[in-house]
DONUTOR-996265 format. One record per residue (C-alpha): x, y, z. Coordinates in steps of 0.2 Angstrom, whole numbers, plus 5000, padded with zeros to 4 digits. Layout:
<atoms>
<atom px="X" py="Y" pz="Z"/>
...
</atoms>
This chain:
<atoms>
<atom px="5839" py="5818" pz="6304"/>
<atom px="5836" py="5836" pz="6299"/>
<atom px="5822" py="5844" pz="6288"/>
<atom px="5833" py="5846" pz="6273"/>
<atom px="5825" py="5847" pz="6255"/>
<atom px="5831" py="5845" pz="6238"/>
<atom px="5818" py="5855" pz="6228"/>
<atom px="5817" py="5871" pz="6217"/>
<atom px="5815" py="5880" pz="6234"/>
<atom px="5831" py="5883" pz="6243"/>
<atom px="5824" py="5886" pz="6260"/>
<atom px="5833" py="5903" pz="6261"/>
<atom px="5827" py="5915" pz="6274"/>
<atom px="5839" py="5928" pz="6269"/>
<atom px="5855" py="5927" pz="6280"/>
<atom px="5847" py="5912" pz="6290"/>
<atom px="5844" py="5895" pz="6283"/>
<atom px="5827" py="5887" pz="6287"/>
<atom px="5835" py="5872" pz="6294"/>
<atom px="5843" py="5883" pz="6307"/>
<atom px="5825" py="5887" pz="6313"/>
<atom px="5819" py="5869" pz="6314"/>
<atom px="5824" py="5857" pz="6328"/>
<atom px="5832" py="5841" pz="6323"/>
<atom px="5819" py="5827" pz="6320"/>
<atom px="5826" py="5813" pz="6331"/>
<atom px="5824" py="5795" pz="6324"/>
<atom px="5812" py="5784" pz="6334"/>
<atom px="5815" py="5766" pz="6336"/>
<atom px="5803" py="5756" pz="6325"/>
<atom px="5800" py="5771" pz="6314"/>
<atom px="5811" py="5765" pz="6300"/>
<atom px="5820" py="5782" pz="6296"/>
<atom px="5825" py="5777" pz="6278"/>
<atom px="5807" py="5775" pz="6274"/>
<atom px="5803" py="5791" pz="6282"/>
<atom px="5816" py="5800" pz="6272"/>
<atom px="5810" py="5793" pz="6256"/>
<atom px="5792" py="5797" pz="6260"/>
<atom px="5796" py="5815" pz="6265"/>
<atom px="5806" py="5817" pz="6249"/>
<atom px="5792" py="5811" pz="6238"/>
<atom px="5779" py="5821" pz="6247"/>
<atom px="5788" py="5837" pz="6246"/>
<atom px="5792" py="5834" pz="6228"/>
<atom px="5773" py="5832" pz="6225"/>
<atom px="5769" py="5848" pz="6235"/>
<atom px="5782" py="5858" pz="6227"/>
<atom px="5783" py="5872" pz="6240"/>
<atom px="5790" py="5889" pz="6233"/>
<atom px="5792" py="5900" pz="6248"/>
<atom px="5796" py="5898" pz="6267"/>
<atom px="5778" py="5897" pz="6273"/>
<atom px="5774" py="5884" pz="6261"/>
<atom px="5789" py="5874" pz="6265"/>
<atom px="5785" py="5874" pz="6284"/>
<atom px="5767" py="5869" pz="6280"/>
<atom px="5773" py="5855" pz="6268"/>
<atom px="5784" py="5848" pz="6282"/>
<atom px="5769" py="5847" pz="6294"/>
<atom px="5759" py="5838" pz="6280"/>
<atom px="5773" py="5826" pz="6278"/>
<atom px="5774" py="5822" pz="6297"/>
<atom px="5755" py="5821" pz="6299"/>
<atom px="5753" py="5809" pz="6285"/>
<atom px="5768" py="5799" pz="6291"/>
<atom px="5760" py="5798" pz="6309"/>
<atom px="5744" py="5791" pz="6301"/>
<atom px="5754" py="5778" pz="6292"/>
<atom px="5763" py="5774" pz="6308"/>
<atom px="5747" py="5773" pz="6318"/>
<atom px="5740" py="5761" pz="6305"/>
<atom px="5756" py="5750" pz="6305"/>
<atom px="5756" py="5750" pz="6324"/>
<atom px="5738" py="5745" pz="6325"/>
<atom px="5741" py="5731" pz="6313"/>
<atom px="5756" py="5725" pz="6324"/>
<atom px="5745" py="5726" pz="6340"/>
<atom px="5731" py="5716" pz="6331"/>
<atom px="5742" py="5703" pz="6324"/>
<atom px="5751" py="5701" pz="6341"/>
<atom px="5735" py="5700" pz="6351"/>
<atom px="5727" py="5687" pz="6339"/>
<atom px="5743" py="5677" pz="6340"/>
<atom px="5744" py="5677" pz="6359"/>
<atom px="5726" py="5672" pz="6360"/>
<atom px="5728" py="5658" pz="6348"/>
<atom px="5744" py="5652" pz="6357"/>
<atom px="5735" py="5652" pz="6373"/>
<atom px="5719" py="5643" pz="6367"/>
<atom px="5729" py="5630" pz="6357"/>
<atom px="5740" py="5626" pz="6372"/>
<atom px="5725" py="5624" pz="6383"/>
<atom px="5716" py="5613" pz="6370"/>
<atom px="5732" py="5602" pz="6368"/>
<atom px="5734" py="5601" pz="6387"/>
<atom px="5716" py="5595" pz="6389"/>
<atom px="5718" py="5582" pz="6375"/>
<atom px="5734" py="5576" pz="6384"/>
<atom px="5724" py="5575" pz="6400"/>
<atom px="5711" py="5565" pz="6391"/>
<atom px="5723" py="5553" pz="6383"/>
<atom px="5732" py="5551" pz="6399"/>
<atom px="5716" py="5546" pz="6408"/>
<atom px="5711" py="5534" pz="6394"/>
<atom px="5728" py="5525" pz="6394"/>
<atom px="5729" py="5525" pz="6413"/>
<atom px="5712" py="5517" pz="6414"/>
<atom px="5718" py="5503" pz="6402"/>
<atom px="5733" py="5501" pz="6413"/>
<atom px="5723" py="5499" pz="6428"/>
<atom px="5710" py="5487" pz="6420"/>
<atom px="5725" py="5476" pz="6417"/>
<atom px="5729" py="5476" pz="6435"/>
<atom px="5742" py="5490" pz="6436"/>
<atom px="5743" py="5505" pz="6448"/>
<atom px="5745" py="5523" pz="6444"/>
<atom px="5762" py="5523" pz="6453"/>
<atom px="5769" py="5511" pz="6440"/>
<atom px="5761" py="5519" pz="6425"/>
<atom px="5773" py="5528" pz="6414"/>
<atom px="5766" py="5544" pz="6407"/>
<atom px="5766" py="5543" pz="6388"/>
<atom px="5761" py="5561" pz="6385"/>
<atom px="5774" py="5572" pz="6378"/>
<atom px="5770" py="5587" pz="6388"/>
<atom px="5786" py="5596" pz="6383"/>
<atom px="5782" py="5595" pz="6365"/>
<atom px="5766" py="5605" pz="6366"/>
<atom px="5774" py="5622" pz="6366"/>
<atom px="5785" py="5618" pz="6351"/>
<atom px="5770" py="5611" pz="6342"/>
<atom px="5759" py="5626" pz="6346"/>
<atom px="5773" py="5638" pz="6339"/>
<atom px="5774" py="5627" pz="6323"/>
<atom px="5756" py="5629" pz="6320"/>
<atom px="5756" py="5648" pz="6323"/>
<atom px="5771" py="5649" pz="6311"/>
<atom px="5761" py="5640" pz="6298"/>
<atom px="5746" py="5651" pz="6300"/>
<atom px="5757" py="5666" pz="6295"/>
<atom px="5766" py="5657" pz="6282"/>
<atom px="5767" py="5664" pz="6264"/>
<atom px="5764" py="5646" pz="6257"/>
<atom px="5746" py="5643" pz="6255"/>
<atom px="5748" py="5624" pz="6258"/>
<atom px="5757" py="5627" pz="6274"/>
<atom px="5743" py="5639" pz="6280"/>
<atom px="5729" py="5627" pz="6275"/>
<atom px="5738" py="5613" pz="6285"/>
<atom px="5740" py="5624" pz="6300"/>
<atom px="5722" py="5630" pz="6299"/>
<atom px="5716" py="5612" pz="6299"/>
<atom px="5726" py="5609" pz="6315"/>
<atom px="5717" py="5624" pz="6323"/>
<atom px="5700" py="5618" pz="6318"/>
<atom px="5703" py="5601" pz="6324"/>
<atom px="5708" py="5609" pz="6341"/>
<atom px="5691" py="5617" pz="6341"/>
<atom px="5696" py="5635" pz="6338"/>
<atom px="5687" py="5647" pz="6326"/>
<atom px="5700" py="5659" pz="6319"/>
<atom px="5687" py="5672" pz="6314"/>
<atom px="5680" py="5672" pz="6331"/>
<atom px="5697" py="5675" pz="6338"/>
<atom px="5700" py="5689" pz="6326"/>
<atom px="5683" py="5697" pz="6330"/>
<atom px="5687" py="5697" pz="6349"/>
<atom px="5704" py="5704" pz="6346"/>
<atom px="5696" py="5719" pz="6337"/>
<atom px="5684" py="5722" pz="6351"/>
<atom px="5695" py="5718" pz="6366"/>
<atom px="5713" py="5724" pz="6362"/>
<atom px="5715" py="5741" pz="6370"/>
<atom px="5732" py="5744" pz="6362"/>
<atom px="5725" py="5741" pz="6345"/>
<atom px="5710" py="5752" pz="6349"/>
<atom px="5721" py="5767" pz="6355"/>
<atom px="5731" py="5767" pz="6339"/>
<atom px="5715" py="5765" pz="6328"/>
<atom px="5705" py="5778" pz="6337"/>
<atom px="5719" py="5791" pz="6335"/>
<atom px="5719" py="5789" pz="6316"/>
<atom px="5702" py="5799" pz="6312"/>
<atom px="5709" py="5814" pz="6322"/>
<atom px="5725" py="5814" pz="6313"/>
<atom px="5716" py="5812" pz="6296"/>
<atom px="5705" py="5827" pz="6300"/>
<atom px="5720" py="5838" pz="6304"/>
<atom px="5729" py="5832" pz="6288"/>
<atom px="5714" py="5837" pz="6278"/>
<atom px="5713" py="5854" pz="6286"/>
<atom px="5731" py="5857" pz="6283"/>
<atom px="5730" py="5851" pz="6265"/>
<atom px="5716" py="5863" pz="6263"/>
<atom px="5726" py="5878" pz="6270"/>
<atom px="5741" py="5873" pz="6259"/>
<atom px="5730" py="5874" pz="6244"/>
<atom px="5723" py="5891" pz="6249"/>
<atom px="5741" py="5897" pz="6251"/>
<atom px="5746" py="5890" pz="6234"/>
<atom px="5731" py="5899" pz="6226"/>
<atom px="5737" py="5915" pz="6234"/>
<atom px="5754" py="5914" pz="6225"/>
<atom px="5758" py="5930" pz="6216"/>
<atom px="5757" py="5928" pz="6197"/>
<atom px="5771" py="5935" pz="6186"/>
<atom px="5763" py="5945" pz="6172"/>
<atom px="5773" py="5951" pz="6158"/>
<atom px="5767" py="5967" pz="6150"/>
<atom px="5762" py="5967" pz="6132"/>
<atom px="5770" py="5981" pz="6123"/>
<atom px="5760" py="5986" pz="6107"/>
<atom px="5770" py="5989" pz="6092"/>
<atom px="5770" py="6007" pz="6086"/>
<atom px="5761" py="6007" pz="6070"/>
</atoms>
């Protein structure tokens, strides 16, 4: 992926093309290169660089703003994954505890009838807990409102508060915090660079056509 540009500015540095001076921008796994190219094209079209220096500044503006978008996307991924893992662990724990209580209740009935634990058939579907948890989590992120509502009811019945889970994830997820904490500095640098770009634009030479007075 190279820094090419389809704009009124040709990127011509005399005998040397500007792309020859810029290193190739390697694609990063998870960065979604087609989206980057579309973003770059649109941003450069808005900035409309007219000379080599503006073109280089514009590319920096593109990459800084793209980095901000990527950091935000990454922070959302970490937040979603962290919350999902927490809910998964808490749901599994709650279902296993419920299974233990039901096991003890049924065992007590069995023993009260004269049976022994050795001949008691465990009626709890322990293997079904993990799939049930995944089904609930899938429901919580479903686009269907009814499915989300049903999944939320299961979570509430298990004694979980999703708002508290999300709050703790915000506070305790270090990966999310690292991405989120990097954004203000990137935004500050982007604002500074945008200000410099505007100053360069204001300093553009103005073509003035002389007015020739008609002889009279």
